[in-house]
Residue, then its C-alpha position, 0 to 999 in steps of 0.5 A: m916682657m918683650d912686647a913691652v920692650c918692643s913698645l918702648l923702642p923708637r920705631q924711627v931708630f929700630g925700624q926693622w927687626r926680627f926676634s927669635r924664639y925664647v930659650l930658658t937658661k939657668p943663671v951663670f953669674f947669679a945665685n938666684p935660681a930663677l931662669f932667664a928668658n933669652a932671645v936675640a933680635v936682628v935689627r936694621t938701623a942707621a943709628d950708631v952703636d953709641e946711640l943704640r946703647r943709650l936707647l937700650k939703657a933707657v928702655e932697661a930703666l923704663m922697664g924697672r932695671a936699677p943700677a944696683d940690680k946686677g950686684e944684688g942678683r936681680v935682672v929685670v931686663d938686659l938688652d945688649i948689642i952683641i954684633a954691630d956692622g959685622r963686628v963682635l962687641r960681646p965675645d963672651d955672649m957669642r960663646r953662649d950656645y943659645n945665642m949661636l943657636l938663635l942667631a942661626e935660626l934667624g939666618c945669621k950664618d956668619s955669626 
């Protein structure tokens, strides 16, 4: 799945990135028992956060995610920006042990 996601990210925007390994976790907010494959990426880009969000949402749609999916307990792919320019944008995600572990493994010690 991540190979497909990466192939859809425009190289002119997402020029340099590093991906963590994957960690399987149980769903937190869904009754569906399917495990989630979680990974983090460190990206260097000149694009602003709003542009990145638009691009990530477009990639999610291309991967088959529909607006109603989350409410129905389905998550095909979920791409979020957790930290940008040293600012934590998703504090709840920063409290997830696996995100902290994966960020640290990528050398993000200030996470």
